[in-house]
Every structure is written in C-alpha cells, then in structure tokens.
N, C-alpha and C positions, 0 to 999 in steps of 0.2 A: 290859660292855655294848658293843655295836657303836659304834665310835669316830665314824663318820659320823652315826649317829642321835643320839648324845650331843651332838655339836657343833651340829647343827641345832636341837635342843631348847633348848640354852643360848641360842642366838641368837633363837629364836622366843618362848619362854615368859618373858616379863618380869614378868607379874603372876600371882598365884595360888600355890597350894601343891601342887606336882606332884612325885611320886616314881615312879621305875621301878626295880623289882628285876629284873635280867636273869637269863638261864639259868645264869650262873656264881655266882649268889647275891649279887652286889654290888648296892648300891643307889645311885642317883644322884638328886639333888634339883634342881628347877628352879623358877624364879619367886621372888617376894618373900615367900613364906609367908603371904600374906593369903588370906582366903576359906576355904571348906570344903576339906579335904585330899582329894586324889585319889592313890591309890597303885596302880599297875598292876604286875602280876606277869606277866612274859613267861617261859614255862616252857621253850621250845625255841629252839635256834639257827635253825631253819627259820622260826619265827614272827617272830623278830627280823629276819631278812633280808627277809622279805616286807613287814613294816611299814616297814622302811627304804626299800625300793625303790618301794612303792606303798601308802602308808598307807590310802588311800581304799578299797582292796579288801583289802589284807593284814590290817588290823586286824579288820574284821568277820569275815573267814574264820577268823582265829586264835581269835577269841572263840567262834565257832560250834563249832570243833573242840576247845575246852577247852584250847588251848595258851596262852591268855591269861585271866587272872582279875583281880578287883579285891580288894585287901586293904583299901582304903578307897574310898568313893565308888561310882559305878556308871557306866554308859554315858552317861547324860544329863549327869552332872556332868563327865565327861571332855570331852565335846563342848562343853559350855559354856565350860570353861577354854580349850580349843583355839580356839574361834571368837572368844572375847573377845580373844585375843592375835593372831589372824590377820586379823580383820576379815571383812566379808561375803563377800569373794571365796573365802575358804577355801583359798587356795593361796599359799605363801610361797617354798618352796625352788625353785631353778631347775629341777631335774628333775621336780618335781611339776607345775610349769607346763608343762613339755614334754610330760609324759604326758597332761595334760588337753588340751593343744593337739591332740595326735593324736586323742584321743577326739572333740573337736569337729569335726575335719576329716572324720572317718569317721561322723559321727552319722547322716547320711542312709542309709547302708548298713545301719544298725542298725534303721531304721524303715520298711523295705519291708513294710508291713502289708497284704498281699493279704487277700482274704476268708478263705482257708484258714489263713494265718498268724495273722490276727487271732483266729480261733476257737481256735487252739492257745494263743496267748498268754493269752486269757481263761481257758481251762481251767486254766492253770498257777496262777492265783491265785483266781479267783472260784468255781471248782468244788471248792475245798477243802471239808471237812466243814462243814455249816451249824452243827453244834454248836460248832465253834471260834468262829465269829463271834458266836454267842449269848453267849459268855463275856465279851465286852467291848463290844459295840454296845448301843444303846438298845433299848427294847422293840419299836420299829418297824423295826429293822434298817437304819437309815440309815447307809450307809458313805461318807459325804462330810461336808464341813465344816458344822458346826452354826452357828447364828447367835445369839450371846450378846448379847441386848438389855440384859441386866444381868449383872455379873460373878458374882452369886450364883446364877445359874440352874443347875439340874441339867442333865445331858446330855439327858434326855428333854424338858425344857422348851425347851432351845436347839434341838433338832432339830425340834420342833413349830414353833418360831418361824421356822426356816429354810424350812419348807414354806409357811407363811403368806407369808413375804417373797417367795418366788419366785412363788407363785400370784398375789399382788397385782400383781406387775410384768407378768404376762401379761394383766391386764385381762379376765379370763374372764367369759363370759356363759353362762347356762343353755342347754343343748342343743348347745353347740359340740362339735366333735370335736378331740381333742388327741392329738398324737404325743409319746411319751416315748422318746427315743433313749438306750438304755442304762438300762433300767428297774429294774435291781437286783432287790431282793426285793419290789418292788411298792408300797412305802409311799407314794411321791409320787403315783403314778397312782391309787391307791385314795383318797387324800386329795382329789385334784382331782375325782374322780367323785362322792364324797360331798358335798363342800363346794359344788360348783357344778353338780350335776346334768348333768355332761358325759359324753360317750363318749370313752374313752381307749384307745388302742392303745400298748402298751409293747413294745418290741423289745429283745432281749438275745441275746448269744451264749453265755451261761452256762446250761448244763443245770440245774445246782443251783438257781440263782436263778429260772429260769423255772418249775421245779416248785413252789417255795415260793410264788411270786407267784400262780400259777394257783390253788393250793389256798386261798390267802388270799381271792382274789376269790370263789371258790365258797362258802367258809365265811361270808363277809359278805353273800352274796346279791347280788353285783354282777357276776356272770359275764355278764349281758346288756349291761353297760355298760362293763366293763373287760376287755380281751383282752390277754393277754401271749403273745408269739410268739417262737420261736427263729428270728430273721431278722436278716440284715445290713441296716443302713439303706440300703445301696447298691442293694438289691433292691426297695425300696418304689416304688410308682407312684401311690399315692393322694394326695389333697390335703387339707390340714388347716387349721383355723382357728387353731390354736395349736401350736407346737412347743416342747418343753422338753428340755434335755439337761443332766444333772447328773453330774459325775464320770466322764464317758465320753470327753470330748475329749482327755484326757491320753493316750489309747490310739490316737488317730487317726494320729499321726506327721506330722512337718512335710512330708513328701512328699505327703501326701494332704489337706492343708488346702483346696486349691482344689476337690478332688472333694467334700469334705464340704459346703462352703458352696454350691457349685453345686447339689448334690442338695437341700439345704435350701431353696434358692430355688425349685426345681421343686416341692417338696412343699408349700410355704407358699402359701395363698390370697392374692389381691391385697391384701386388708385384714387379713391375718394378722399375728400377733405371735410372735416367738421369743425365748426366754431361754436363754442359754448360761452355765452355771456350771462353771468349771474352775480348776484350779490354774495359776498363772502365776508369773513372776518379775519383780522390779522391774528387774533389770539386763538386759544384752544377751543374745543367744542363747548357749546353753551346751550342754553334753552331759549326758545322763542319768548320774547317779552310778553308778559301775561296780557297786557292790554291789546297788543297786536294780534295775539293768538285768539283772544276772545271776541274782538270786535271787528278786526280788519282782515286778517288772513288766516282763517281757521285751517289747521293742517299744514301751515307754512313753516319753513325752517331755513335759517341762514347758516350754511356750513362753514367750517374751517377747512382750509385746503388739505389738512391731514386726513379729513374724512372723504375727500373727493378722489385723490390720487390713487389710493388702494383699489377703489372700484374700477377705475380706468385700467389700471395695470392688470387686474384679474380678468377683464373682458378681452384682453388681447390687443387692445388699441394702444397707440403710441402718442404721447404728448410731445408735440414738435415745437410749441411756443406757448409761453404764458406771459400775459401782461396784467399788471395791477393798475387799475384806475383809481388814483387817490383824489378825493375831494370833488371829482366830477359830479358824483351824485349829490353831494351837498349843494353844489351850485345849481344843479337841475331842480332839486327840491325847493331851493330858495325862489326860483322862478315860479314853480307850481304854487307854493304857499302864498306868494304875493298876488298872483293872479286869482287864486281862490278867495282870498280875503277881499280883493277888489270887487269880486262878484258874489260876495257872501249873501246878499239879499236875494239874488236870483237862485242861489242854491237853496235858500230857505223856502222859496216858493215851490221848489221841486220836492223837498223833503220837509224838515222842520228845524227848530233851533237846536235840539239835542243832537241831531245829525251833524249840523254845522260845527258844533263844539267838538264833536267826536273827530271830524275830519281836520279841524284846526289843530287838535292835539296830535293826530296822526302825522300830518305833514310837518309840523314843527318838531315833533319828537324824532321823526326820521331824519330830518336835516341835522338836528343836534347830534344824533348817533353817528352820522357820517362825518361830521365836522369835528367832534370832540371826543368820540369814543373809538371803537375798534372796527367799524364797518368799512368796507371798500367794495369795489366791483372787480371781478377777475374775468379775463377772456382767455380761454384755453383752446388752442388749435390742436386738432387731433387727426391722425391718419392711421392707416393700417401698415404702411411701409415707410421707411425713413428716406426714400429717394423721390418721393412724390413732389416735393416742393423745393424751391431754391434753398441753398444752404445759408444765405444771408437774407436780412429783412428788406433789402433795397427795393424789391418788387412791390412791397406794400406801399411805401411812400410814393413810388412812381405811379402806381395805379390810382392812388388817392388824388395826386396832383392832376393826372390826366382827366379824371372824372370831374374834379372841381373846375378846371379850365373850361371844359365843354359845357358844364352846367351854367357857368357864368356867361359864356358866349351865346348859348342857345336858349337859356332859360329852362332847360329840362335835361334829364339824364340821358347819357349816350353810352353805348356799350364800349367795352374795352377788350378788344380781341387782339391777342398777340401784342399787347401794349400799344396798339394803335386804335383810336376810337372809330367806330363805324355804327351807322344807324341800324337799329333792329329791322330785320326783314320779316315780312309775314311768312308763316309756315303753316302747314296743315295741323289741325288740332291733334294733340297727343291723346291717344285712347288710354284710359287708366283702367286697370283690371280691378273689378269689384272684389272685395274680400268680405267674408262673413265675420261675425263677432258682435259684441255688444257695443252700442254707441256710448 
C-alpha cells in the first residue's frame, strides 16, 4: 500500500473497523475495531495514487471505473467512518486542506451561470431519462427535500407534507397568481392550483421536465390554470402575488445572487409573499465538492446563509421567517438511495454500470453529507412589507392541518380560503403576456 496514504489513515482513523487491501494484495487495518467493518479493495496503482493525492475526487472516480470495490460495507458505511473521524469539515491532511483552499479561491469562476450555460448545466442532470427518476422518486416526482413530520412517514407522505408546509407559508388565497421558479416535474405547481384555486406559471430550463409537467397539467384538466414554460427566470416581466422556488437556488451560483433577488423583487407585487427552499450549509462559505461539480451538478453551489442574506437585503426585500430543516434531507436521500439500489438493474438497462456506480456514490455521499457533515435545508419567507403576514406562525400550522384533514377525507387536495376549505371553482383562462428574450 502507498506509504503516504497508510500514514495518513493511521493518524486519521482512530475509531471504527477499517481495512484496505492494496493492489499488491497486502491488507492494512485502521481504527479500534469497533462498529461495522468496512473493507476497501483498491485494484490498481493508478487508483491508489489518485486517492492519495485527492480522495474527494479520486475515490469516487476509482469506484465508478471499477478500480475500487468493497469486500465489506459500502459507500455510505465508508463515508460514515471517515466523517466520524474527521469531523464536519471533512478535511484533515495538510494537502487536502490546500487542495480545498484552491477550490474555494476559484469557486466563482466555476459558477459563471449565464443563461446559455445554465441551460447546459440543467440538461446534464435534469434531462436524463424520466424513467431513471421514476425508479427512486415518489409518485409525484418530487426531487427535493421531503418534510418528515413523523419518523415513520413514507416518502410519499413526507413529500406531500413538504408541499403543504411550503404552501402554508405562502398564505395563499383563491384567485392569486403564483410563479414557481424551477418547477421540476410540476408537482408543486399542480398542488397549489388544485388546493387554492390559483393560477400558476412554472418556469424551467429542463426540456424533459417541461414535457412531463405540461402533460400532467393537461391530463388533470388544469391546463387553463397551470402553465409550464421553458424560460429563464431572468426573462420574466410579469408580476405575481406569490413566488416559490424549491431546489433551484442551488443552481444560481454565488455570482448571481444579487441578480436573482433583484429580479424577484421586480416580479413580486407590493403585498406579495415569496418562499425560497434551498440546500445550505451551517458553516462558512465553501466550494462545491469536486465529484458533485464534475459529474452531477455542474455550476451548482450550496451557499452559507451569510452569502444569501446580504443579497436579499440589498434587493430591498424583507426576510420575515427562516426555518432550518435538519436531517430531513438525509432521510429523504435514504429513501432515494434504497429505492435506487433496489432498482439498480433497471437503471443499468437505461444507462450502464459506470452510471449506476456514479449515482450510488452521489446518493450515498449526499446522504452522508446531510447526516454527518454541515449540510441542511433552509426555507426563507420573504416579503416587501412587514405587515403582509400574521405576526405569529400559528396560521402555518392551522393551514397545514386543514389541508391534511381534507386530503385524508377526500383523497385529494382542497383549497384553503380564509382558513376554511372550499373546492376550486372553474374560472376563465388567465391570459399571459408574451415577453421577448432568450429561452
């Protein structure tokens, strides 16, 4: 085994039961032999060198290329052992801190997300086969953090609870028009239209998601009230009573935060409400993990709250409420990882073995980061005036309970107008003004 790697691991791994068998066939043991065993097989000298020099990228790439395998344990078990020994920062060796320091220094260059580049970045991930996502997402195709009101909730129940929770924070009223920035496969927009008799415009840069969302709106008879368009939020000029964005802000990039919130300030009516749901980090600003940036979310960035609030303040918007969701995404990813692995052979038929290994590392690594490192999800409620919403949070829970009760009673969502549920009534289609600009 590489002498440098062995020395670092002996210094790093104090607890746990970790073994590595190197390309020469020799096995080295680390830790105090407690906990579940993890035994890593490194098959090639090339993989061993790559892991030694830059484990954050070298390990996942070697795993993808089948130059690394597990004789005991799996990716999640290995990351648990490593993070338990390294702490939430995830960096211990001097050269690892140096490599990460360089990535932090150049992070802005990696996030020049122009409209054209944003579209290409989205296509890399969200325009993958819809059949792939059906293998592990819930029935509504929610590809963002669920909300586990109870630990025994199913994924479907927790994703429904997430939609209720976000909708309740928006204090929606029947007849309002709503903008969904980054509308995904349409689930949240359709939920809002049905539950609150609202008109919804959802914008996305994903051709795959746009097609599915549009088809869903048509099949549910909501095409006159829910419109999904292939548009960049920067091209919008309409004004909205409510704005919601779930799982999109991670793709904006720190260079463009001021542009994002300035645009939202322009689009939001004076008495409007916005809810922003995004992954964030507890710690200070950092760089996107090398593996995630290269293979999963090019151009993506997970912000510290200290990077988000100044941009909101400068835009003239007001933060009226902030909620931190701890461990909810770890539990969401656990469901996704287990479902993906249970359908691994089907995923392999769609793509190939290397892709399946890449996604196994992505889902496992993401779960580990939310469970044992410094990642979380924040929901920021934003207005233009401080008297738009009630001064206590009671209305949120009241609306959630009302929606949940009627979903249970009727098997579908019902609107919540003036805190009293009422069925949505058909209205004339809302005409939307066409705007020029690049798609």
